[in-house]
VOMAR-42677 format. One record per residue (C-alpha): x, y, z; residue in one letter. Coordinates in steps of 0.5 Angstrom, whole numbers, plus 500, padded with zeros to 3 digits. Layout:
VOMAR-42677
XYZA
...
This chain:
VOMAR-42677
500500500M
506505502Q
509503496R
503505491R
502511495I
510513494L
509511486I
503516485K
507521489T
513521485L
509520478L
505526480A
511530482G
514528475F
508530471A
507537475A
515538473T
514536466T
508541465L
511547469A
517546464T
513545458S
509552460F
515555462G
519554455A
513556451H
512563455A
520564455D
522562449D
517564444Q
518563436T
516569431I
516567424K
518573420V
517574412G
522578408T
525578402V
532575400S
538580400G
540586404P
533585408D
535578410A
542580412Q
539585417V
534580420W
540575421N
542581426V
535582429V
535575431Q
541575435K
538581439V
531578440A
534572442K
537576448R
530578450E
527571450G
524572443L
526567438N
525569431V
525565425K
526568418V
522566412V
525569405E
521570399F
523572392N
517576390D
513582394Y
506579393V
507573397Q
509576404P
503580405N
498574403A
502569408A
501574413L
494575412D
493568412A
496567419G
502563416D
507569418L
507573425D
510579421A
513581415N
518586413S
520588406F
515594404Q
514601405H
508604407Q
505606400P
506599398Y
502596404L
497601403D
495599396S
496592398Q
491593404V
486597399K
486592393Q
486585397R
483587403G
488585408Y
487586415K
495588417I
498594419M
505597421T
508596427A
514600426G
519603422L
526600419T
530603414Y
529607408I
533607401S
533614400P
531617393M
535623392G
537629387A
543629384Y
547634379S
553635376K
552643376K
549644383L
551643390K
544644392S
537645390L
537652393N
541653387D
537651381L
536657376P
530660373Q
527655368G
532649370A
531642368K
529637373V
529630371A
524625374V
522618373P
516617369N
513611372D
507613377P
510611383S
517613383N
514620379E
510621385N
516620390R
520625386A
515630386L
514629394L
521630395L
522636390L
516639394Q
519637401N
525641399K
521647397G
522647389V
515646388I
508645391K
503640389L
495642389R
492639396A
491632396G
496630390A
501625392G
498622398A
493617400N
494613394G
493619389N
500619385N
502626383A
504628376T
507634373P
499637372L
498637380D
504642381V
500648384A
506653385A
513653381N
517659384P
523658379K
519655373K
523649373V
521644367K
520637369L
523632364V
520625365E
524620363L
525612365D
528611372A
534607369A
536612364Q
536618369L
544617371P
546618364R
541624363A
545628369L
549632363G
543634360D
539637366V
540641372D
538636377A
535629377A
531625382V
534618382I
532612385N
538609390T
539602386N
540606379Y
544611383A
549606386L
549602379A
552609376A
557609382G
554615386M
553614394Q
546617396P
549620403T
555623399K
553625392D
546627393A
544634393I
538633397A
535626400L
528624402E
527625410D
529618413I
521618416R
518619409S
512615407P
517611403Y
521608409A
520601410N
516598415V
515592420I
507589419A
503585423V
496583423R
491588426I
489583431Q
496582434D
498589434K
498590442D
501583443K
507584447P
512580442W
510586437V
513591442K
519586443K
520585435L
520592434V
525594439A
530588437A
530591430Y
530598432Q
536597437S
543600436E
546593434D
542593428V
543601427R
550600426Q
550594422F
545598417I
550604417K
557600416N
554594412E
550598406F
554605406K
548610405G
544605400S
540604406M
539609412V
536607419P
529610420S
529610427F
């Protein structure tokens, strides 16, 4: 009889210990699946993983090779978060596909910049200057917002925001009467000799041997609408792991990695 009682006591104790250990591991060793795209974004997330691990949050990075799947996977619940897109792209996806996802925090920006072989600043633009901009809707909108931010032009109310891409027809004020020359985005670096300035995407500037933080005469603000973001499902926005995940990305370790590794082609937005 005593032997049976002893065995039952031992088994109960073992079960309780196992159960406590199991729950404890789940609480302290949570794993979050984050979708991103292969390349620089994935490189940054390798650093984020290490920072998050120190805070008790395991991050599993899932790499994609396109910009469509990460939002679909997040909305479906196959991911807990994703990190690859800027706010206008996220807004368009939510509008078009009805995704219940939202921004949780900023990551970095690949800043669009104005470049010139003739000028040191956009303030030096002469009357009637020629300024080249990309001719595709999304990038042209981004370029016009940059020129507006720097005081070169002013767009009519509502243009360039909330999914309404601005065009040169939306320019309401143009004090120096600059002529906006619309060109294919990839051709802009080669056009620099023919215009006073050109607004160029980072990837094309880099391919032409120009470094945004050194060679641009004007850059987008690091918190422009085109800064990249971490997105989560709306239903998860207040969960503790979201705050931990954003804090891990916006850590000093990650800031320094981005600055040192990408030399101005990516700039922290936090």
